[in-house]
VOBA-1610 file (N, C-alpha, C; in pm, whole numbers, padded with zeros to 5 digits, always signed):
BEGIN
Met+02205-01187-02787Met+02201-01180-02622Met+02162-01017-02607Phe+02105-00998-02497Phe+02081-00939-02419Phe+01958-00822-02506Ile+01929-00890-02628Ile+01819-00780-02702Ile+01717-00741-02605Ser+01627-00838-02518Ser+01514-00792-02514Ser+01527-00694-02377Phe+01645-00672-02296Phe+01677-00600-02176Phe+01679-00446-02285Val+01767-00458-02440Val+01785-00365-02500Val+01586-00305-02533Glu+01570-00362-02540Glu+01414-00351-02587Glu+01353-00304-02469Ala+01337-00333-02385Ala+01248-00292-02214Ala+01312-00139-02189Leu+01484-00139-02221Leu+01508+00008-02182Leu+01462+00086-02290Arg+01442+00052-02451Arg+01378+00155-02538Arg+01199+00159-02502Arg+01135+00038-02419Arg+01011+00040-02407Arg+00990+00178-02263Gly+01060+00146-02170Gly+01065+00269-02098Gly+01104+00417-02075Gly+01159+00437-02195Gly+01195+00587-02245Gly+01371+00617-02216Ile+01425+00531-02216Ile+01583+00550-02246Ile+01618+00500-02361Pro+01687+00549-02396Pro+01734+00553-02560Pro+01857+00426-02605Ala+01835+00315-02566Ala+01933+00242-02593Ala+01973+00184-02731Ser+02059+00220-02825Ser+02105+00244-02952Ser+02191+00103-02958Leu+02164+00114-03082Leu+02277-00093-03109Leu+02379-00020-03091Lys+02466+00103-03121Lys+02607+00119-03093Lys+02599+00103-02913Glu+02525+00172-02841Glu+02552+00116-02708Glu+02482-00047-02702His+02457-00123-02777His+02457-00318-02759His+02539-00303-02799Leu+02601-00287-02876Leu+02740-00367-02902Leu+02888-00299-02842Leu+02858-00186-02752Leu+02933-00174-02693Leu+02955-00206-02524Leu+02786-00273-02481Leu+02798-00345-02426Leu+02894-00492-02434Leu+02876-00563-02549Leu+02893-00691-02593Leu+03051-00673-02594Glu+03087-00584-02652Glu+03233-00559-02635Glu+03324-00544-02513Ala+03252-00504-02461Ala+03315-00484-02294Ala+03288-00634-02234Leu+03223-00671-02228Leu+03190-00817-02165Leu+03280-00906-02266Asp+03277-00889-02355Asp+03433-00981-02450Asp+03580-00950-02389Ala+03567-00820-02390Ala+03695-00775-02333Ala+03746-00815-02173Glu+03674-00860-02109Glu+03649-00905-01981Glu+03686-00813-01891Val+03618-00698-01916Val+03680-00516-01790Val+03604-00620-01669Ile+03483-00636-01651Ile+03430-00646-01542Ile+03430-00819-01482Glu+03384-00840-01372Glu+03388-00972-01299Glu+03254-01027-01391Arg+03245-01151-01363Arg+03146-01248-01390Arg+03035-01220-01247Ser+02950-01137-01225Ser+02858-01142-01133Ser+02782-01025-01206Pro+02636-01063-01149Pro+02553-00976-01155Pro+02516-00800-01160Glu+02614-00840-00986Glu+02690-00653-00933Glu+02724-00651-01042Gln+02840-00620-01127Gln+02947-00563-01197Gln+02885-00573-01343Phe+02779-00666-01369Phe+02707-00630-01498Phe+02611-00506-01487Tyr+02559-00479-01360Tyr+02480-00417-01366Tyr+02524-00288-01332Tyr+02637-00209-01303Tyr+02725-00128-01312Tyr+02765-00096-01469Leu+02835-00225-01522Leu+02876-00155-01651Leu+02733-00137-01729Ala+02625-00236-01751Ala+02481-00170-01822Ala+02453-00027-01788Arg+02494+00031-01694Arg+02414+00154-01574Arg+02500+00231-01694Ala+02641+00215-01662Ala+02734+00306-01734Ala+02745+00348-01855Val+02686+00226-01926Val+02677+00226-02108Val+02550+00299-02166Phe+02441+00274-02092Phe+02296+00302-02140Phe+02247+00477-02072Val+02265+00517-01906Val+02187+00608-01900Val+02310+00687-01920His+02266+00824-01979His+02317+00915-02011His+02293+01038-01955Asp+02187+00999-01848Asp+02117+01077-01796Asp+02099+01075-01658Glu+02107+01151-01545Glu+02102+01111-01389Glu+01959+01105-01391Thr+01905+01163-01427Thr+01755+01188-01414Thr+01675+01008-01392Lys+01700+00982-01519Lys+01689+00861-01555Lys+01774+00712-01536Leu+01862+00706-01362Leu+01895+00636-01378Leu+01769+00551-01253Asp+01685+00584-01196Asp+01591+00499-01160Asp+01503+00437-01204Arg+01502+00544-01347Arg+01377+00428-01443Arg+01462+00318-01490Phe+01602+00324-01469Phe+01712+00245-01522Phe+01665+00102-01461Asp+01719+00136-01290Asp+01688+00056-01215Asp+01559-00069-01197Arg+01468+00014-01221Arg+01344-00036-01271Arg+01322-00165-01345Ile+01342-00103-01437Ile+01397-00169-01582Ile+01482-00278-01586Phe+01541-00304-01470Phe+01694-00369-01488Phe+01648-00496-01398Gly+01590-00432-01258Gly+01481-00548-01195Gly+01372-00613-01252Glu+01273-00563-01327Glu+01195-00619-01414Glu+01224-00717-01502Val+01353-00680-01568Val+01380-00789-01686Val+01515-00919-01655Phe+01547-00879-01503Phe+01667-00987-01412Phe+01615-01014-01327Lys+01511-01016-01331Lys+01417-01043-01210Lys+01454-01238-01162Gly+01510-01225-01071Gly+01557-01366-01026Gly+01661-01451-01035Leu+01711-01332-01138Leu+01891-01372-01169Leu+01965-01414-01031Val+01942-01333-00951Val+02050-01338-00793Val+01926-01413-00736Gly+01961-01450-00630Gly+01850-01562-00536Gly+01899-01534-00402Glu+01806-01551-00305Glu+01897-01582-00156Glu+02004-01606-00108Pro+02067-01528+00014Pro+02200-01579+00027Pro+02180-01735+00024Gly+02328-01829-00060Gly+02321-01927-00074Gly+02250-02011-00135Glu+02213-01954-00242Glu+02108-01996-00384Glu+02186-01958-00505Glu+02193-02020-00590Glu+02242-01988-00680Glu+02138-01932-00819Ala+02235-01778-00853Ala+02123-01669-00990Ala+02066-01788-01089Ala+01998-01760-01043Ala+01900-01840-01201Ala+01940-01810-01321Ile+02046-01754-01410Ile+02064-01733-01512Ile+02046-01808-01619Pro+01964-01708-01748Pro+01953-01809-01828Pro+02015-01888-01869Glu+01963-02030-01926Glu+02038-02098-02016Glu+02130-02084-02138Glu+02062-02016-02189Glu+02084-01941-02344Glu+02182-01822-02317Trp+02202-01748-02218Trp+02365-01662-02151Trp+02493-01785-02122Leu+02445-01891-02058Leu+02559-01936-02010Leu+02596-02031-02145Arg+02504-02090-02238Arg+02570-02127-02349Arg+02663-02085-02425Leu+02600-01929-02462Leu+02681-01835-02522Leu+02806-01813-02464Val+02817-01834-02361Val+02948-01805-02290Val+03078-01941-02231Ala+02967-02034-02273Ala+03032-02159-02271Ala+03090-02193-02417Glu+03025-02130-02518Glu+03104-02175-02667Glu+03199-02081-02677Lys+03199-01976-02615Lys+03314-01886-02578Lys+03467-01928-02543Tyr+03418-01974-02440Tyr+03540-02012-02361Tyr+03601-02140-02331Leu+03497-02278-02412Leu+03482-02414-02361Leu+03557-02439-02550Ser+03629-02549-02551Ser+03651-02596-02682Ser+03552-02677-02726Pro+03521-02730-02837Pro+03397-02878-02861Pro+03423-02926-02797Glu+03557-02984-02751Glu+03525-03155-02752Glu+03429-03124-02593Glu+03509-02966-02506Glu+03416-03018-02365Glu+03310-02945-02360Met+03313-02853-02485Met+03132-02905-02470Met+03029-03020-02467Glu+03093-03101-02573Glu+02997-03242-02580Glu+03056-03314-02429Lys+03135-03281-02420Lys+03127-03361-02253Lys+03024-03331-02194Ile+02986-03190-02185Ile+02943-03138-02016Ile+02764-03189-02140Lys+02791-03155-02225Lys+02597-03197-02326Lys+02592-03330-02277Ser+02673-03410-02247Ser+02675-03560-02248Ser+02635-03625-02085Leu+02585-03488-01999Leu+02576-03581-01885Leu+02397-03558-01895Gly+02360-03509-01977Gly+02174-03525-01986Gly+02063-03426-01931Ser+01987-03451-01864Ser+01923-03362-01902Ser+01935-03295-01708Trp+01867-03219-01673Trp+01855-03198-01512Trp+01872-03262-01422Asp+01771-03347-01439Asp+01792-03481-01373Asp+01851-03526-01295Glu+01946-03579-01390Glu+02086-03668-01495Glu+02175-03594-01416Ile+02193-03438-01441Ile+02309-03390-01359Ile+02305-03373-01229Met+02180-03380-01147Met+02173-03348-00998Met+02202-03511-00967Glu+02156-03634-01028Glu+02189-03784-00989Glu+02332-03735-00972Thr+02391-03766-01060Thr+02588-03688-01073Thr+02618-03645-00979Leu+02527-03521-00936Leu+02608-03431-00851Leu+02643-03520-00701Lys+02514-03590-00651Lys+02488-03663-00529Lys+02590-03791-00585Lys+02633-03875-00681Lys+02725-03956-00658Lys+02865-03928-00640Arg+02855-03759-00670Arg+03047-03757-00669Arg+03037-03680-00521Leu+02916-03640-00495Leu+02936-03590-00338Leu+02988-03733-00230Glu+02929-03840-00283Glu+02953-03965-00205Glu+03083-03990-00268Glu+03167-03988-00347Glu+03284-04077-00409Glu+03403-03938-00348Gln+03415-03844-00388Gln+03434-03745-00372Gln+03537-03702-00208Gln+03625-03732-00186Gln+03717-03688-00078Gln+03835-03582-00091Gly+03811-03455+00022Gly+03938-03364-00014Gly+03843-03244-00103Arg+03954-03163-00129Arg+03893-03006-00159Arg+03957-03056-00284His+03883-02974-00421His+03952-02978-00521His+03967-02861-00608Glu+04040-02780-00695Glu+03989-02677-00736Glu+04037-02722-00891Gly+03955-02693-00975Gly+03994-02693-01147Gly+03939-02815-01175Gly+03960-02846-01332Gly+03913-02951-01355Gly+03759-02928-01402Ser+03748-03035-01471Ser+03612-03111-01538Ser+03486-03201-01473Lys+03526-03298-01368Lys+03482-03374-01309Lys+03465-03348-01125Trp+03536-03313-01037Trp+03523-03313-00935Trp+03436-03173-00879Ile+03391-03165-00767Ile+03285-03092-00724Ile+03374-02994-00667Gly+03458-02889-00658Gly+03543-02784-00653Gly+03528-02614-00691Thr+03646-02583-00710Thr+03631-02391-00735Thr+03675-02445-00882Gly+03629-02321-00967Gly+03655-02303-01101Gly+03648-02420-01180Gly+03710-02432-01315Gly+03718-02496-01346Gly+03560-02492-01436Thr+03540-02611-01541Thr+03426-02622-01601Thr+03339-02736-01564Ser+03327-02802-01475Ser+03215-02891-01403Ser+03103-02880-01388Pro+02993-02943-01408Pro+02867-02870-01389Pro+02853-02828-01238Phe+02916-02889-01143Phe+02885-02830-00991Phe+03004-02790-00944Gly+03002-02673-00847Gly+03108-02616-00782Gly+03111-02471-00779His+03236-02376-00735His+03213-02270-00711His+03300-02232-00786Gly+03249-02114-00854Gly+03304-01984-00948Gly+03306-02090-01076Gly+03299-02183-01069Gly+03274-02240-01236Gly+03195-02207-01344Tyr+03201-02310-01437Tyr+03069-02236-01555Tyr+03082-02383-01625Asn+02909-02380-01675Asn+02873-02471-01730Asn+02700-02403-01768Pro+02652-02470-01856Pro+02532-02424-01915Pro+02374-02485-01802Glu+02458-02554-01782Glu+02363-02640-01637Glu+02389-02671-01490Gly+02480-02538-01500Gly+02568-02600-01318Gly+02457-02573-01243Val+02548-02547-01087Val+02510-02585-00972Val+02594-02546-00903Arg+02598-02422-00775Arg+02722-02379-00700Arg+02676-02439-00594Ile+02766-02481-00555Ile+02780-02549-00393Ile+02883-02482-00311Gly+02805-02402-00229Gly+02843-02342-00089Gly+02959-02230-00114Gly+02959-02176-00037Gly+03030-02011-00021Gly+02966-01902-00101Pro+03026-01755-00052Pro+02941-01655-00189Pro+03012-01679-00290Gly+03087-01727-00304Gly+03130-01730-00474Gly+03197-01584-00517Lys+03188-01588-00659Lys+03236-01465-00697Lys+03091-01402-00703His+02970-01445-00738His+02823-01309-00767His+02764-01304-00659Gly+02814-01312-00543Gly+02804-01244-00449Gly+02627-01233-00441Arg+02595-01156-00388Arg+02442-01125-00395Arg+02417-00929-00384Ala+02385-00938-00523Ala+02369-00813-00591Ala+02256-00745-00613Ile+02151-00811-00616Ile+02020-00772-00634Ile+01941-00641-00555Lys+01998-00662-00399Lys+01982-00472-00330Lys+02063-00367-00366Val+02161-00373-00521Val+02204-00267-00569Val+02084-00153-00634Trp+02046-00231-00742Trp+01912-00197-00794Trp+01808-00174-00752Glu+01737-00273-00657Glu+01601-00271-00529Glu+01636-00156-00468Lys+01711-00092-00403Lys+01745+00010-00320Lys+01649+00155-00388Arg+01680+00170-00524Arg+01581+00269-00593Arg+01644+00449-00562Glu+01814+00407-00521Glu+01854+00535-00462Glu+01852+00666-00558Phe+01813+00630-00676Phe+01753+00765-00725Phe+01643+00766-00801Gln+01549+00734-00661Gln+01393+00777-00672Gln+01355+00912-00601Asp+01418+01046-00713Asp+01331+01140-00692Asp+01267+01154-00800Leu+01139+01194-00722Leu+01038+01244-00852Leu+01090+01321-00978Asp+01013+01260-01090Asp+01091+01337-01207Asp+00999+01456-01191Asp+01066+01602-01173Asp+00977+01677-01202Asp+00921+01758-01349Arg+00984+01749-01446Arg+00945+01723-01604Arg+00859+01674-01660Arg+00770+01596-01576Arg+00664+01503-01645Arg+00555+01604-01642Glu+00509+01594-01817Glu+00406+01711-01824Glu+00295+01618-01883Ile+00325+01483-01909Ile+00146+01437-01898Ile+00060+01416-01818Gly-00037+01525-01854Gly-00166+01562-01774Gly-00149+01634-01669Thr-00082+01725-01691Thr-00013+01840-01588Thr-00078+01945-01619Arg-00129+01953-01741Arg-00218+02106-01801Arg-00295+02183-01701Ala-00366+02084-01678Ala-00537+02073-01608Ala-00571+02110-01452Ile-00350+02038-01405Ile-00379+02072-01260Ile-00269+02191-01248Lys-00177+02263-01373Lys-00126+02370-01308Lys-00285+02499-01310Val-00386+02465-01378Val-00488+02546-01387Val-00563+02559-01272Ala-00561+02423-01215Ala-00635+02460-01074Ala-00520+02496-00999Leu-00399+02488-00986Leu-00346+02518-00901Leu-00295+02705-00910Arg-00333+02754-01000Arg-00335+02930-01030Arg-00416+02983-00967Arg-00494+02933-00893Arg-00610+02985-00813Arg-00554+03075-00721Leu-00434+03005-00650Leu-00307+03076-00533Leu-00229+03226-00617Arg-00278+03251-00729Arg-00156+03373-00776Arg-00245+03452-00744Arg-00357+03450-00692Arg-00442+03618-00613Arg-00357+03661-00539Phe-00263+03552-00451Phe-00166+03630-00335Phe-00101+03699-00410Ala-00064+03706-00533Ala+00040+03817-00603Ala+00043+03911-00575Arg-00087+03972-00600Arg-00163+04091-00606Arg-00160+04158-00484Glu-00169+04026-00319Glu-00201+04094-00225Glu-00062+04150-00143Gly-00024+04262-00075Gly+00097+04245-00054Gly+00198+04259-00113Ala+00198+04260-00227Ala+00361+04233-00335Ala+00367+04373-00389Ala+00517+04377-00348Ala+00574+04519-00414Ala+00506+04521-00588Asp+00487+04662-00534Asp+00439+04730-00737Asp+00595+04742-00775Glu+00593+04719-00996Glu+00638+04745-01036Glu+00625+04871-01141Leu+00744+04903-01222Leu+00722+05028-01341Leu+00664+04960-01385Asp+00568+05069-01458Asp+00456+05054-01563Asp+00562+05161-01669Leu+00648+05069-01731Leu+00710+05201-01852Leu+00614+05270-01925Asp+00573+05179-01999Asp+00435+05231-02076Asp+00356+05330-02054Gly+00280+05322-01901Gly+00212+05396-01877Gly+00299+05529-01830Thr+00416+05502-01806Thr+00497+05608-01745Thr+00552+05701-01848Ile+00570+05671-01958Ile+00593+05741-02088Ile+00482+05771-02143Asp+00389+05733-02152Asp+00249+05774-02227Asp+00123+05926-02101Gly+00217+05886-02015Gly+00151+06008-01909Gly+00241+06104-01864Thr+00335+06093-01901Thr+00428+06205-01889Thr+00505+06285-02047Ala+00393+06194-02180Ala+00403+06284-02286Ala+00259+06351-02262Arg+00163+06324-02211Arg+00039+06347-02236Arg+00052+06540-02139Arg+00087+06506-01994Arg+00119+06610-01898Arg+00209+06684-01910Gly+00312+06656-01956Gly+00422+06753-02011Gly+00529+06745-01896Trp+00516+06636-01781Trp+00634+06620-01710Trp+00612+06464-01652Leu+00748+06436-01574Leu+00765+06334-01544Leu+00646+06266-01460Asp+00551+06190-01525Asp+00418+06094-01453Asp+00473+05943-01411Val+00540+05953-01325Val+00534+05766-01296Val+00454+05703-01288Arg+00445+05574-01305Arg+00339+05533-01266Arg+00359+05323-01295Met+00317+05302-01127Met+00345+05186-01125Met+00252+05096-01134Arg+00232+04965-01101Arg+00128+04848-01176Arg+00180+04747-01039Pro+00092+04679-00961Pro+00061+04547-00895Pro+00177+04431-00950Glu+00311+04389-00900Glu+00392+04277-00975Glu+00299+04151-01024Arg+00324+04135-01127Arg+00269+04029-01227Arg+00304+03876-01196His+00417+03848-01159His+00464+03770-01110His+00424+03686-00999Asn+00427+03504-00958Asn+00376+03482-00879Asn+00450+03466-00773Ala+00394+03548-00691Ala+00491+03574-00538Ala+00453+03449-00453Val+00376+03343-00457Val+00296+03285-00349Val+00497+03205-00315Lys+00450+03180-00211Lys+00569+03085-00124Lys+00511+02960-00110Leu+00561+02820-00169Leu+00498+02712-00128Leu+00585+02637-00044Leu+00525+02593+00033Leu+00696+02500+00096Leu+00565+02339+00045Leu+00645+02268+00007Leu+00627+02122-00032Leu+00687+01985+00018Phe+00656+01921+00080Phe+00685+01791+00173Phe+00582+01625+00064Leu+00708+01550+00020Leu+00618+01488-00124Leu+00655+01374+00014Asp+00564+01279+00041Asp+00614+01129+00054Asp+00640+01027-00037Ile+00740+00968+00014Ile+00789+00902-00103Ile+00818+00736-00101Gly+00825+00679-00167Gly+00867+00467-00114Gly+00738+00424-00094Gly+00749+00267-00031Gly+00635+00181-00018Gly+00505+00220-00043Ser+00413+00260+00032Ser+00292+00246-00022Ser+00240+00371-00104Met+00341+00426-00146Met+00359+00540-00255Met+00407+00575-00368Asp+00450+00410-00412Asp+00504+00371-00522Asp+00369+00349-00618Gly+00254+00334-00547Gly+00203+00308-00672Gly+00095+00406-00737His+00157+00546-00689His+00104+00715-00696His+00208+00790-00728Val+00300+00755-00816Val+00417+00815-00846Val+00404+00888-00967Arg+00342+00831-01075Arg+00308+00917-01153Arg+00238+01022-01176Leu+00131+01021-01089Leu+00030+01115-01018Leu+00111+01224-00950Val+00199+01180-00875Val+00216+01307-00767Val+00365+01391-00862Glu+00425+01285-00953Glu+00474+01375-01057Glu+00475+01481-01139Glu+00342+01412-01177Glu+00276+01546-01244Glu+00188+01656-01158Leu+00189+01595-01029Leu+00173+01703-00948Leu+00274+01813-00915Phe+00419+01739-00885Phe+00520+01782-00866Phe+00557+01913-00951Ser+00593+01833-01121Ser+00601+01903-01215Ser+00500+02030-01249Ala+00362+02014-01195Ala+00297+02146-01219Ala+00387+02258-01136Cys+00401+02228-00996Cys+00396+02337-00927Cys+00539+02366-00951Arg+00644+02247-01017Arg+00769+02367-01062Arg+00751+02460-01125Ser+00658+02427-01240Ser+00640+02554-01340Ser+00545+02688-01272Glu+00438+02650-01202Glu+00392+02724-01159Glu+00412+02835-01039Phe+00481+02802-00939Phe+00556+02868-00832Phe+00696+02953-00871Lys+00658+03074-00822Lys+00834+03110-00837Lys+00921+03071-00682His+00828+03061-00628His+00913+03048-00483His+00870+02941-00432Leu+00904+02807-00456Leu+00875+02674-00423Leu+00999+02586-00367Glu+01021+02547-00200Glu+01069+02494-00163Glu+01041+02303-00148His+01107+02231-00212His+01048+02092-00193His+01134+01997-00105Tyr+01114+01890-00007Tyr+01113+01807+00076Tyr+01064+01657+00084Tyr+01140+01597+00095Tyr+01057+01434+00067Tyr+01078+01392+00211Phe+01017+01304+00242Phe+00957+01218+00363Phe+00913+01053+00355His+00941+00985+00429His+00842+00851+00435His+00762+00860+00521Asn+00637+00825+00506Asn+00499+00836+00580Asn+00507+00907+00625Cys+00589+00949+00759Cys+00562+01058+00825Cys+00612+01157+00857Ile+00603+01290+00868Ile+00747+01399+00887Ile+00787+01407+01055Tyr+00938+01340+01045Tyr+00994+01320+01129Tyr+01076+01480+01191Glu+01202+01465+01268Glu+01284+01534+01258Glu+01405+01607+01176Gly+01350+01476+01095Gly+01449+01514+00939Gly+01373+01482+00825Val+01409+01526+00738Val+01363+01530+00575Val+01486+01535+00472Trp+01516+01515+00344Trp+01568+01504+00275Trp+01555+01589+00122Lys+01628+01593+00072Lys+01632+01697-00069Lys+01643+01536-00176Glu+01704+01450-00148Glu+01750+01403-00278Glu+01763+01275-00202Asn+01681+01137-00251Asn+01649+01029-00199Asn+01761+00900-00215Arg+01880+00945-00317Arg+01980+00944-00279Arg+02117+00897-00160Arg+02050+01029-00120Arg+02123+01106-00023Arg+02083+01091+00132Arg+01920+01053+00138Arg+01841+01032+00243Arg+01888+01020+00398Trp+02028+00918+00407Trp+02053+00941+00516Trp+02215+00990+00579Ser+02288+01020+00429Ser+02420+01146+00446Ser+02377+01285+00487Glu+02250+01328+00389Glu+02254+01436+00363Glu+02093+01502+00446Arg+02049+01477+00559Arg+01903+01551+00595Arg+01879+01665+00642Thr+01829+01717+00596Thr+01737+01884+00665Thr+01650+01836+00785Asn+01761+01898+00906Asn+01629+01911+01037Asn+01527+01965+00988Thr+01415+01951+01029Thr+01277+02006+01032Thr+01297+02133+01101Trp+01376+02141+01229Trp+01387+02259+01305Trp+01415+02358+01210Asp+01502+02345+01122Asp+01609+02454+01019Asp+01487+02506+00936Ile+01411+02441+00924Ile+01316+02468+00783Ile+01198+02568+00870Leu+01158+02523+00975Leu+01083+02599+01040Leu+01127+02726+01079His+01277+02736+01114His+01343+02845+01122His+01390+02953+01023Lys+01382+02901+00880Lys+01457+02936+00826Lys+01292+02984+00703Phe+01223+02943+00711Phe+01102+02937+00613Phe+00982+03040+00679Gly+00943+03154+00675Gly+00863+03213+00733Gly+00736+03187+00733Ser+00632+03227+00807Ser+00545+03173+00821Ser+00391+03216+00692Asp+00509+03303+00588Asp+00373+03312+00499Asp+00402+03196+00353His+00505+03151+00388His+00486+02978+00269His+00342+02946+00342Lys+00281+02864+00228Lys+00205+02764+00189Lys+00246+02632+00234Leu+00192+02574+00327Leu+00197+02431+00337Leu+00164+02312+00302Val+00200+02296+00213Val+00146+02144+00118Val+00224+01988+00153Ile+00143+01919+00191Ile+00189+01781+00264Ile+00133+01704+00147Val+00222+01583+00042Val+00139+01528-00026Val+00190+01350+00032Gly+00074+01299+00094Gly+00066+01183+00065Gly-00037+01049+00157Asp+00030+00937+00080Asp-00145+00844+00080Asp-00204+00843+00237Ala-00121+00875+00347Ala-00104+00850+00525Ala-00170+00754+00562Ala-00109+00648+00451Ala-00162+00535+00510Ala-00007+00472+00572Met-00057+00405+00723Met+00067+00356+00803Met+00047+00315+00933Ser+00125+00233+01044Ser+00087+00201+01150Ser+00087+00376+01236Pro-00076+00347+01280Pro-00117+00455+01391Pro-00006+00506+01432Tyr+00135+00347+01477Tyr+00202+00431+01606Tyr+00280+00510+01577Glu+00297+00548+01382Glu+00417+00616+01380Glu+00360+00733+01370Val+00256+00765+01420Val+00173+00929+01426Val+00164+00970+01532Ser+00168+00878+01642Ser+00118+00894+01778Ser+00221+00872+01882His+00323+00751+01825His+00435+00764+01965His+00562+00733+01897Pro+00629+00786+02044Pro+00791+00839+02005Pro+00853+00664+01990Gly+00921+00691+01865Gly+00969+00518+01834Gly+00918+00447+01760Gly+00780+00503+01709Gly+00718+00407+01597Gly+00760+00417+01449Ser+00841+00497+01451Ser+00896+00535+01287Ser+00950+00346+01227Ile+00921+00301+01113Ile+00956+00216+01052Ile+01098+00194+01041Glu+01194+00341+00997Glu+01330+00336+00970Glu+01440+00407+01068His+01391+00488+01173His+01471+00496+01280His+01377+00490+01371Met+01454+00559+01486Met+01424+00573+01614Met+01387+00736+01649Asn+01242+00756+01664Asn+01205+00936+01657Asn+01183+00927+01746Glu+01243+01002+01776Glu+01225+01058+01973Glu+01102+01117+02017Glu+01057+01218+01906Glu+00918+01285+01909Glu+00840+01188+01811Ala+00686+01246+01879Ala+00554+01139+01765Ala+00553+01226+01652Gly+00526+01174+01491Gly+00490+01241+01368Gly+00413+01371+01453Ser+00275+01315+01544Ser+00164+01444+01571Ser+00202+01544+01622Val+00328+01514+01698Val+00402+01642+01746Val+00502+01762+01620Trp+00541+01640+01526Trp+00601+01727+01413Trp+00482+01824+01336Leu+00353+01734+01317Leu+00228+01779+01229Leu+00203+01890+01301Lys+00208+01900+01427Lys+00120+02045+01509Lys+00233+02129+01517Arg+00396+02121+01510Arg+00494+02215+01487Arg+00468+02310+01335Leu+00424+02223+01255Leu+00411+02258+01098Leu+00295+02305+01081Thr+00205+02287+01100Thr+00070+02348+01136Thr+00055+02466+01142Gly+00116+02477+01293Gly+00096+02587+01396Gly+00190+02693+01367Thr+00353+02670+01263Thr+00373+02755+01206Thr+00327+02826+01079Tyr+00299+02755+00985Tyr+00195+02752+00912Tyr+00065+02756+00843Ala+00039+02867+00890Ala-00145+02837+00894Ala-00230+02774+00826Ser-00182+02857+00650Ser-00217+02811+00555Ser-00155+02664+00494Ala-00239+02559+00509Ala-00219+02462+00566Ala-00255+02338+00439Ala-00225+02248+00374Ala-00343+02131+00320Ala-00247+02030+00307Trp-00306+01884+00332Trp-00250+01791+00240Trp-00340+01715+00173Ile-00224+01640+00044Ile-00329+01607-00101Ile-00279+01494-00018Asn-00420+01377-00067Asn-00410+01256-00087Asn-00422+01171-00236Pro-00311+01125-00262Pro-00392+01053-00367Pro-00424+00923-00422Val-00489+00870-00261Val-00573+00790-00264Val-00783+00849-00235Pro-00796+00735-00357Pro-00968+00804-00339Pro-01047+00831-00232Glu-01051+00925-00197Glu-01137+00992-00056Glu-01214+00849-00007Ala-01309+00789-00077Ala-01360+00671-00054Ala-01288+00578+00080Tyr-01192+00581-00001Tyr-01102+00465+00105Tyr-01045+00514+00248Trp-01090+00637+00252Trp-01019+00708+00353Trp-01028+00632+00509Gly-01174+00578+00513Gly-01193+00557+00623Gly-01198+00453+00663His-01053+00359+00577His-00972+00259+00621His-00884+00210+00645Ser-00856+00376+00694Ser-00700+00403+00745Ser-00748+00453+00912Ala-00686+00401+00997Ala-00707+00440+01122Ala-00542+00606+01103Ser-00458+00523+01068Ser-00379+00710+01035Ser-00423+00822+00977Thr-00462+00751+00873Thr-00572+00884+00795Thr-00656+00997+00880Ala-00734+00875+00992Ala-00845+00975+01016Ala-00737+01083+01156Met-00686+00983+01196Met-00566+01080+01285Met-00488+01205+01241Ile-00456+01184+01082Ile-00374+01284+01095Ile-00455+01382+01022Arg-00588+01334+00963Arg-00724+01457+00925Arg-00772+01534+01045Gln-00775+01454+01165Gln-00798+01535+01300Gln-00681+01625+01311Leu-00548+01622+01293Leu-00419+01666+01339Leu-00413+01769+01236Ile-00408+01762+01142Ile-00434+01891+01019Ile-00565+01997+01048Asp-00693+01964+01156Asp-00803+02045+01098Asp-00923+02014+00988Asp-00876+01893+00953Asp-00983+01839+00843Asp-00921+01892+00710Arg-00774+01942+00662Arg-00753+02002+00555Arg-00686+01883+00469Met-00735+01810+00427Met-00694+01720+00385Met-00760+01699+00218Tyr-00737+01692+00106Tyr-00796+01684+00001Tyr-00787+01597-00098Pro-00879+01545-00157Pro-00809+01452-00229Pro-00734+01479-00439Leu-00628+01392-00459Leu-00552+01449-00572Leu-00677+01387-00652Thr-00709+01477-00694Thr-00826+01528-00838Thr-00820+01690-00868Leu-00884+01723-00983Leu-00907+01855-01008Leu-00960+01941-00927Lys-01093+01849-00883Lys-01173+01929-00773Lys-01125+01903-00624Gly-01017+01845-00575Gly-00987+01823-00476Gly-00835+01930-00463Leu-00793+01962-00592Leu-00706+02067-00582Leu-00763+02215-00607Glu-00833+02211-00659Glu-00932+02359-00661Glu-00985+02320-00512Asp-01068+02264-00433Asp-01077+02300-00274Asp-00923+02339-00181Ala-00850+02259-00238Ala-00756+02286-00177Ala-00673+02442-00138Thr-00674+02444-00288Thr-00609+02589-00325Thr-00681+02720-00293Arg-00826+02693-00308Arg-00897+02818-00230Arg-00880+02799-00083Ala-00856+02697-00024Ala-00820+02693+00153Ala-00675+02770+00199Leu-00633+02727+00091Leu-00479+02778+00094Leu-00490+02944+00055Ser-00612+02986+00026Ser-00627+03132-00058Ser-00663+03252+00059Arg-00749+03124+00165Arg-00840+03244+00253Arg-00714+03292+00360Lys-00762+03427+00399Lys-00664+03501+00492Lys-00699+03437+00619Thr-00584+03429+00690Thr-00588+03375+00827Thr-00570+03493+00957
//
């Protein structure tokens, strides 16, 4: 039972052990939760996930394994027959199980349902024949039967599919290292700025050597060797960007390791008056874009990562956002950002050959003075070269 779920977790990089699998079964046996998909989701997440960075990964795997478990409102969950049979065998007597099996095939059960709807009058609760709530009849609300059909009402099971489909923990993984080495090398071009206008540091070995040779204190300094570039990174997340998550994670990971001064924020489609640091708090803990413009000086390098694919109205018109009522168009905020940060670049994960197919991409390229580069090693080299130019 649930072995395929455990195997899927392991394939997805979540260390699901036999001990945890047995703990899950023990919790289900002890009935620590209500018998609903939502409660099972929370229980399984608590058992298998020990690192918050894997929460979104768990949600994706759960959604794939249990796809179709919960239907639209008014539909019954398509729970695998094997699971319900095991539950039934646990809670029903052999005689009751035989009675259920005697109903025959699915078509026969549906025909019996039709007849009982015609025969039954009034409300019925419990029991094993009439349509009602609870009980072991194949038909009803809240009852159990391997081939059962729920009739009416939200039931105990409700609709919980949005719990894991919300992807509330969908922050990019900044520790992904697969394929980041080449990206790091491309980004290091910006390090030339660490020697321009940066404070010098004491050259201790040179000072000791000079003092010993000259006979008096000979203090020697050398340029700061640390990366002094200040990077302001905005990352488009969700929607059409889901297909580019792996590549963007590699870029994000490389930026985190290469730049000492890095501030990152998330947005969706286009930057408006608010951005966020964590996807699960995107509505409760937003950062005002004006605050960012006032807090971080113009010496920061601005890098926006996104596919630039959206409705043109999201760029050109107030109220064009698909998520909220934006009082000012996205173009206004892009102009403010590029006006404040002269060194700016837009990194696009979509192959450059397809940019011409998107009207919004053309609009954004014009707004940022054609400083859009593909998310390739060549594109990153061109972007860092442009960011390195004196303004």
